[in-house]
C-alpha positions in Angstrom: 65.1 116.6 82.9 67.2 118.9 86.1 65.8 116.4 88.3 67.6 113.4 86.4 70.5 115.4 86.0 70.1 115.9 89.8 70.0 112.7 90.9 73.1 111.1 88.8 74.8 114.2 90.6 73.8 112.9 94.2 74.7 109.3 92.4 78.2 110.2 91.8 79.2 111.9 94.8 77.6 109.0 97.0 79.9 106.5 95.1 82.7 109.3 95.3 82.4 109.2 98.7 81.8 105.6 99.3 85.6 104.7 97.3 87.4 107.5 99.7 86.5 105.9 102.7 87.3 102.3 101.7 90.6 103.9 100.3 92.9 101.7 101.8 96.2 103.0 103.6 99.7 101.8 103.2 99.4 100.8 106.9 96.7 98.6 105.9 98.4 97.8 102.7 101.5 96.2 105.1 98.8 94.1 106.7 97.9 96.6 109.7 99.5 96.1 112.8 100.1 91.9 112.7 101.8 93.2 109.5 104.2 95.8 110.6 104.5 93.5 113.8 105.8 90.4 111.3 107.9 93.5 109.7 109.8 95.0 112.6 110.1 91.0 114.4 111.7 90.0 111.2 113.8 92.9 110.7 115.4 92.5 114.4 116.0 88.7 113.3 117.8 89.9 110.2 120.0 92.1 112.5 120.6 89.6 115.2 122.6 87.8 112.4 124.2 90.4 110.8 127.8 91.1 111.5 127.7 93.9 109.5 124.9 95.9 111.4 125.1 94.5 114.6 127.4 96.5 116.8 125.3 99.4 115.9 122.2 97.6 118.5 124.7 95.7 120.4 123.6 97.8 123.8 120.2 98.5 122.7 116.9 97.7 124.5 115.7 95.4 121.9 111.8 95.3 123.2 111.8 99.4 123.1 113.9 99.3 119.5 110.7 97.3 118.7 107.9 98.7 120.0 109.0 102.1 118.9 109.8 100.7 115.1 106.7 99.3 115.0 105.2 102.8 116.2 107.3 104.5 113.9 106.0 102.3 110.9 102.3 102.7 111.6 102.4 106.7 111.6 104.4 107.0 108.2 102.6 104.2 106.5 99.1 106.4 107.8 98.1 103.9 110.4 96.5 105.1 113.8 99.1 106.6 115.7 100.8 108.9 116.1 104.6 108.8 117.0 106.1 110.9 119.6 109.3 108.9 119.8 112.9 110.8 119.3 113.7 112.0 116.2 115.6 109.9 113.7 118.1 113.0 114.0 118.4 112.5 117.4 118.3 108.5 117.8 121.4 108.2 115.6 123.8 111.3 116.4 127.1 109.7 117.5 126.6 106.7 115.6 128.4 107.3 112.9 126.4 105.5 110.1 128.1 105.1 107.0 126.1 104.9 103.3 127.7 101.5 103.0 126.0 100.3 106.3 122.5 102.4 105.9 122.1 100.7 101.9 122.7 97.5 103.9 120.5 98.2 106.8 117.6 99.1 104.0 118.4 95.7 102.7 117.9 93.7 105.5 114.4 95.9 105.7 113.3 94.6 102.2 114.5 91.6 103.2 112.4 91.5 106.1 109.2 92.8 104.2 109.8 89.9 101.7 109.8 87.8 104.6 106.3 89.1 105.5 105.0 88.3 102.3 104.8 92.3 101.5 104.6 92.7 97.7 107.6 94.8 96.1 105.1 97.1 95.1 104.0 97.7 98.6 107.6 97.7 99.8 108.8 100.5 97.7 105.7 102.4 98.6 107.1 102.2 101.8 110.4 103.0 101.2 109.7 105.8 99.3 108.4 107.5 102.6 111.2 106.6 104.6 113.9 107.6 102.1 113.9 111.2 103.2 114.9 110.4 106.7 118.6 109.0 105.4 119.8 112.4 105.9 119.0 112.2 109.3 120.5 109.1 110.1 123.7 108.9 108.1 127.3 110.4 109.0 125.9 112.0 112.6 
């Protein structure tokens, strides 16, 4: 009886370990590197066509912005990246982004995720991780 109990416990531990190792990260749910790149590309295109937001990016280095945003999204979604770029506060200091423009930028990001075929519930997971940064972005 004890031997059977041990066998069941060992099998349960093995199954639990297997389940944990195959758990998908948010990064994987976003489509990994290609998915994050698609979101970033879509967002940059949306910004480029948006009169309300574009002025914040008019003199930005687009290539650098795309690289750093992809790197940041990879990190925040538990991908294989560690973002070591500037803080959100440092990046946005002096920009005086108001709440209306911040919210509009979030809308552009949501649109970019829809265009990348990211399911709504996965979008919400990413937005929940980005939301705490709001305080470091607006009214700086």
